[in-house]
N, C-alpha and C positions, 0 to 999 in steps of 0.2 A: 504494501502500500504505498502510498504517498512519493510515486514515482514520477521522474519525468524521462522519458521515451524518446529520443531524437534516432529516428530510425531513415531518415531522408539521405543519407550518405553513407546507410548500408551497402556494401557490396559483399556480406558473408557468405559464403555458398550455404553456409550449413540453415541460413535463415531467409536468404534473399530479401532483407528489409523487414521480415517477420517480427512483429514487435513482441509477443509473449506466446509461446508455444507449450502448450500443456498434453503432454503424451502419457497416459497410465497414472495419472494423478487423481487421487479423489478427497473431495473437500477442499479443492482450491478456493481463497479470496482474492479477487480484484479488486482493492478498491482503493479511490482517490489518485486515479495516475491521470497522465497528461501523456498520451503516445501520440509524435508527430511524423509524418510521414507523408506530404502532398500525393496530390493523384499518381505520379509517374513510380509509389510504391503500390507492387500490383499484390504483394501477399498480404492477408489479414492482419490485421493492429492484433488481434488475438484468435487463437485456432486450439482447438479443444479437438484430441485424437486418441484411439486406443482405450477406451474405457475411461476417460476424466470426466467422471461423473460428480455431481455435487458441488458444481462450480458455482461461486458466487460474485457476479460482474456487478460492481455499482458505485457511481460516483465519479464515471470515468469521462474525459474526455478521447476521442476517437478521432483525429483530425490527418487522414488517410487516403488512400485508393480504395481499400477494402478491408470491412470491419471487423464481421467475426465469421468462424467456420466449427462450425459443431456437427462431428460426425453422427451417426446412428447410435453407437455404442457409448456417445457422450451427452447423451441430450436426459437422460433420468437425472433428476433433481438439481439441475442447471437453471440458475436465475440472472436473469440481464434486467436492470432496471433502473433507473434514475442516472441516463448515460447521456452526453450528446455526440453526433456523430455528423462529422463535417466533413465535407468536401468529394468523397465517390460518387459516381455516376454511374448509371444502370442499375445494378443487382450486386451490391455489394456485399451481401448476406449470404451465408450458404448454413442450411439447416438440414440435417440425414441425406445431404446429398443433394438436395434442390437450392438454388439460386433464387431471391428475394432483393427487391427494392423493400425499404424502411416500413411504407406501410403492409406489404406483404407479409413481412418478417413478423412484426407485430401481429397478426391477424393466427399463422400458419405456424407460429414457435411458442406463442401465447407467452412472449419476452416483451420489456422493454414499455410497459404502457404507461409509465410517468416519462420516458424517456426523449431528448429534443434532437433534432436532423436540421440542427440550423448553427450560424456561425457563430464559436466561443467569445468573437472579439478579444481573440488574447494580444497584447499590446505588441511584440512584432517579432511574431515567430520566425519569419526569413532570417531574423538578426540573432535568433537563440532567446527573445524574451518570448516567455510561455507565461506571464502572468495575465490576470484578468482585468480590461480596461471596465472604465465605470460604464455601467448599461449592458455588460453580458448576460448574456441569458443563463450563464451557468452559477450568476451570483443566485445565493439563498435558492439553487434549485434543488440541489443535493440531497437525499435521505440522512437523518441522525443514525450512525454507523455504532453507537455505543461509545463508553470512554475509552475503549481500548484501542480504538481509531481518531479520535477526535484530533490527534496532532496532523499540522500539516504546513507545507512551504510558506514561508509569510514572501511577501513582494522584496526584491532584494537581494536574497540568497543569491550565493554566491561559492563557487567550490575551488578548495575543499575548506579553507577557513572562515568562510561568511555562510554555511550552512546556521540554519536556525530553524525551529518551529513556531506556529501560532496555532493558539487552541480553534478550532471549529465554533466551538460555544462562545466565545468573547464576543462574535460578534454579529449575533443574531443566525440565521439561518445555515445550513451547511451549502458549502460551493461544492461544484462539479470540477473534477480534475483536482492537480496536485498541489493547487494554490489554493490559500486562505485569501479571500479579499478585505483586507480591514477599512469596514465603513467607517468614516468618520463624521461624527455628529457637532456643528455646530449650534452652539446654545450663544444666541443674539441677545444683549445686554436691551432691557426696556429704554426707549428713548422717549424721556418725558412721563406725565402722569397726568392723568386727569381728575376730576372729582364725581 
């Protein structure tokens, strides 16, 4: 959870730009991640294969050319919801060997009933800034995943020395993606008084 994966430059022959590959894993959780690899990335952001059952995929941004592939042996117990999928054309989802667009994926897989298919408004993804901009549909659109997973990356995080954590519960609702959005609430002083 809380990972940033920039797969846009991946040339690995093992993954070919694939973000998350689950093979024979049971009960995996994939929470509050941002996976970036624009339309040129042809492998799914997440792939479940070889009886990877019980996978929970929530509060993620998948800005990629393909989104999710779940083979027939991995469907049992899998739950996808509160995610934001962006940039892939056509049929970027596969459920049990059949490809779907976003609407048909939701209907045929019974997944992602609360998820979005819109630009997450990342600050400057092409230059490596994956924080959320003001007005992002991912702000306060996630689901509360409990205290174990409440930490997220704050804006301005850099590696290796500047990595920090921000509490999702400190700013209102939970964000979708790896970064928390620290809403700043301004309080204006009253200017004058009346009877």
